[in-house]
C-alpha positions as CSV (number, residue, x, y, z in Angstrom):
1,M,123.1,102.6,126.7
2,K,123.4,98.7,127.2
3,N,127.0,96.9,126.4
4,N,124.7,94.0,125.0
5,I,123.2,96.2,122.6
6,Q,124.3,95.9,118.7
7,K,125.1,99.7,118.1
8,S,125.6,98.3,114.1
9,F,122.2,97.4,113.9
10,V,120.9,99.9,116.0
11,F,122.4,103.1,114.1
12,L,124.4,102.2,111.2
13,Y,121.4,99.3,109.5
14,P,118.5,101.6,109.7
15,L,120.7,103.9,107.1
16,L,120.2,100.9,104.4
17,Q,116.1,102.0,104.7
18,I,115.1,97.9,104.4
19,Q,111.7,98.6,105.5
20,S,111.9,96.6,109.4
21,K,109.0,95.2,109.7
22,R,108.7,93.1,106.4
23,S,112.2,92.2,106.3
24,I,114.6,89.5,108.0
25,K,116.8,90.6,109.8
26,P,120.7,90.1,109.9
27,L,121.6,87.7,112.4
28,K,124.0,90.2,113.2
29,T,126.1,93.0,111.7
30,Y,129.4,94.7,112.1
31,M,131.5,98.1,111.8
32,Y,134.6,96.9,110.6
33,C,136.5,94.2,109.2
34,D,140.1,93.2,109.1
35,G,141.2,93.8,105.6
36,I,138.4,96.5,104.8
37,E,139.3,99.8,105.2
38,G,136.1,102.7,105.1
39,E,132.7,103.3,106.0
40,I,131.1,99.4,106.0
41,L,128.5,97.5,107.3
42,I,128.6,93.6,107.4
43,C,125.4,92.0,107.4
44,V,125.4,88.1,108.4
45,Y,122.0,86.5,107.3
46,K,121.6,83.3,107.6
47,V,119.7,81.3,105.0
48,N,116.9,79.2,106.6
49,H,113.9,81.4,106.3
50,K,110.8,81.0,103.7
51,Y,110.8,84.7,102.4
52,W,114.7,84.6,101.5
53,N,114.9,83.8,97.5
54,S,112.1,87.1,97.5
55,F,114.0,89.0,99.8
56,N,117.1,88.7,98.4
57,E,116.7,89.6,95.0
58,K,114.2,92.4,95.5
59,I,115.9,94.1,98.5
60,L,119.2,92.8,99.2
61,L,121.2,92.3,95.5
62,K,119.4,95.2,93.9
63,H,120.5,97.5,96.8
64,K,122.9,100.5,96.2
65,L,125.3,100.7,98.6
66,L,125.7,97.0,98.3
67,K,129.5,96.5,97.7
68,S,130.6,92.1,98.4
69,I,128.7,89.0,99.5
70,V,130.7,86.1,101.0
71,P,130.2,82.9,101.6
72,L,130.8,81.8,104.9
73,T,128.9,78.8,105.2
74,D,126.5,76.6,103.1
75,K,123.5,78.7,104.9
76,K,125.3,82.3,106.2
77,Y,126.4,84.6,104.0
78,A,127.7,88.3,104.5
79,Y,126.6,91.1,103.1
80,I,129.2,94.3,102.8
81,F,127.6,97.7,102.3
82,D,129.2,100.7,101.9
83,L,128.8,103.3,103.9
84,S,131.0,106.1,102.6
85,T,128.0,108.0,101.6
86,F,127.3,108.2,105.5
87,K,131.1,109.0,106.5
88,E,130.4,112.0,108.9
89,D,127.7,110.4,110.6
90,Y,129.4,106.8,110.5
91,N,132.2,108.5,112.6
92,L,130.0,110.2,115.3
93,I,128.8,106.8,115.3
94,S,132.2,105.3,115.9
95,I,133.4,107.3,118.9
96,G,129.7,107.5,120.3
97,E,128.6,111.0,119.6
98,Y,124.8,109.9,118.7
99,H,123.4,113.2,119.7
100,S,125.3,115.0,117.1
101,L,123.9,112.5,113.9
102,S,122.4,114.7,111.1
103,Q,119.1,114.7,110.9
104,F,118.8,112.7,108.2
105,T,120.0,109.5,110.2
106,K,118.2,110.0,113.3
107,T,115.2,110.4,111.5
108,C,116.3,106.6,109.4
109,I,117.3,105.5,113.1
110,M,114.0,107.0,114.9
111,S,111.8,104.9,112.3
112,F,113.1,101.8,112.6
113,D,110.9,99.5,114.4
114,H,113.7,99.0,117.7
115,I,112.9,97.3,121.4
116,N,114.6,99.9,122.7
117,F,113.1,103.0,121.6
118,D,113.1,105.6,124.5
119,E,116.7,104.2,125.1
120,I,118.0,105.1,121.9
121,K,115.9,108.0,121.5
122,L,117.5,109.3,125.1
123,C,121.1,108.6,122.8
124,L,119.8,110.7,120.0
125,F,118.8,113.7,121.6
126,D,120.2,114.0,125.4
127,K,124.2,113.3,124.6
128,Q,124.2,109.9,126.2
129,G,125.9,106.9,124.3
130,T,129.3,105.2,124.1
131,A,131.1,103.8,121.8
132,P,130.8,100.5,120.2
133,E,133.3,98.3,121.4
134,R,135.7,97.8,118.6
135,E,136.3,94.2,119.3
136,K,132.4,93.5,119.4
137,E,132.1,94.9,116.2
138,T,135.1,93.7,114.1
139,Y,133.8,90.9,111.3
140,K,137.0,88.6,110.3
141,L,136.9,88.2,106.9
142,S,139.7,87.8,104.4
143,K,140.8,89.9,101.5
144,E,140.4,86.7,99.2
145,S,137.1,86.1,100.6
146,I,136.2,89.5,100.1
147,E,137.4,90.1,96.5
148,Y,135.8,86.8,95.8
149,G,132.3,88.7,96.8
150,E,132.9,91.7,95.1
151,F,133.4,89.9,91.9
152,L,130.2,88.0,92.5
153,I,128.1,90.9,92.4
154,N,130.4,92.5,90.0
155,R,130.5,89.8,87.2
């Protein structure tokens, strides 16, 4: 699989089951964050789309896996999702073992609208793939920012 493909977006974002054709896609996604342990997905969104408020209120804020929202700038926010429900598949993705993913996860990935569909299909079914590069898949947030974001959601 090409190194310029963001593997957290390709293999983890579809687990959120947000309809890809009708949604606003994140600018970037990340599997890891300094200061957060566990199976997470960080989605960085830029608030500049005319449908943002509707998407945010109807989809993101009501998402059952949403753990925290961290303001980054006045127009960018990091949404942190708890993917511990998918722990086994998360761990397989982190080591590049895409062909060993559960059928549910493979179905989510295959039903997502991907540009590189054939290449992704090969990774899922033909034992091809490489683990995500940790440095490219890590987002740096302070512990205080994360706790503040959790506070905002839980109030």
